[in-house]
C-alpha positions as CSV (number, residue, x, y, z in Angstrom):
1,M,-157.2,-85.6,72.1
2,Q,-160.5,-86.8,73.5
3,P,-160.8,-90.4,74.8
4,Q,-163.1,-92.6,72.8
5,A,-165.2,-95.5,73.9
6,I,-164.3,-98.9,72.4
7,V,-167.3,-100.4,70.7
8,Y,-167.4,-104.1,70.7
9,D,-169.4,-105.9,68.0
10,D,-170.7,-109.2,69.4
11,T,-172.1,-110.4,66.1
12,P,-170.8,-113.9,65.5
13,I,-168.5,-114.4,62.5
14,Q,-171.0,-117.0,61.2
15,V,-173.6,-114.3,60.7
16,Y,-171.2,-112.3,58.4
17,M,-170.2,-115.6,56.7
18,Q,-173.9,-116.4,56.0
19,R,-174.6,-113.0,54.5
20,I,-171.6,-113.2,52.2
21,H,-172.5,-116.8,51.3
22,V,-176.1,-115.7,50.3
23,K,-174.7,-112.9,48.2
24,L,-172.2,-115.3,46.4
25,V,-174.9,-117.9,45.8
26,S,-177.3,-115.4,44.2
27,D,-174.7,-113.4,42.3
28,R,-171.9,-116.0,41.8
29,R,-169.3,-113.2,42.2
30,A,-169.0,-110.2,44.4
31,A,-166.5,-107.4,44.7
32,F,-164.8,-107.1,48.1
33,S,-166.1,-103.5,48.4
34,D,-169.6,-104.8,48.0
35,M,-169.3,-106.6,51.4
36,F,-169.3,-103.3,53.2
37,E,-172.0,-100.7,53.8
38,P,-171.6,-97.0,54.1
39,G,-171.3,-96.0,57.8
40,M,-170.4,-99.5,59.0
41,H,-168.6,-99.4,62.4
42,K,-165.0,-100.4,62.4
43,S,-165.7,-103.5,64.4
44,A,-168.3,-104.7,61.8
45,I,-165.7,-104.1,59.0
46,V,-163.3,-106.3,60.9
47,G,-166.0,-108.9,61.3
48,V,-166.7,-109.0,57.6
49,F,-163.0,-109.2,56.8
50,L,-162.6,-112.1,59.1
51,A,-165.6,-113.8,57.6
52,V,-164.1,-113.5,54.1
53,L,-160.9,-115.1,55.4
54,E,-162.8,-118.0,57.0
55,L,-164.8,-118.6,53.8
56,V,-161.6,-118.7,51.8
57,R,-159.9,-120.9,54.3
58,H,-162.6,-123.5,55.0
59,H,-165.4,-123.2,52.5
60,S,-164.0,-123.2,49.0
61,V,-164.6,-119.6,48.3
62,H,-162.0,-118.3,45.9
63,T,-160.6,-114.8,45.6
64,E,-158.7,-113.0,42.9
65,Q,-157.1,-109.6,42.6
66,N,-156.7,-108.2,39.1
67,D,-154.8,-105.0,40.0
68,L,-152.4,-104.0,42.7
């Protein structure tokens, strides 16, 4: 197995939160899968996920899951 470099995404969580907030303001709803783009690096995916958690925790964003 080849060693791989660890890529660190230094994008602040607030940047991801702002992007998600803009999408929610314009569309009023968004699927979780819509938050991600094809080819996103794993560290960016983690950043988006953490941003969603922060929005739910502190900024009155509501989530729902219809299916398992």
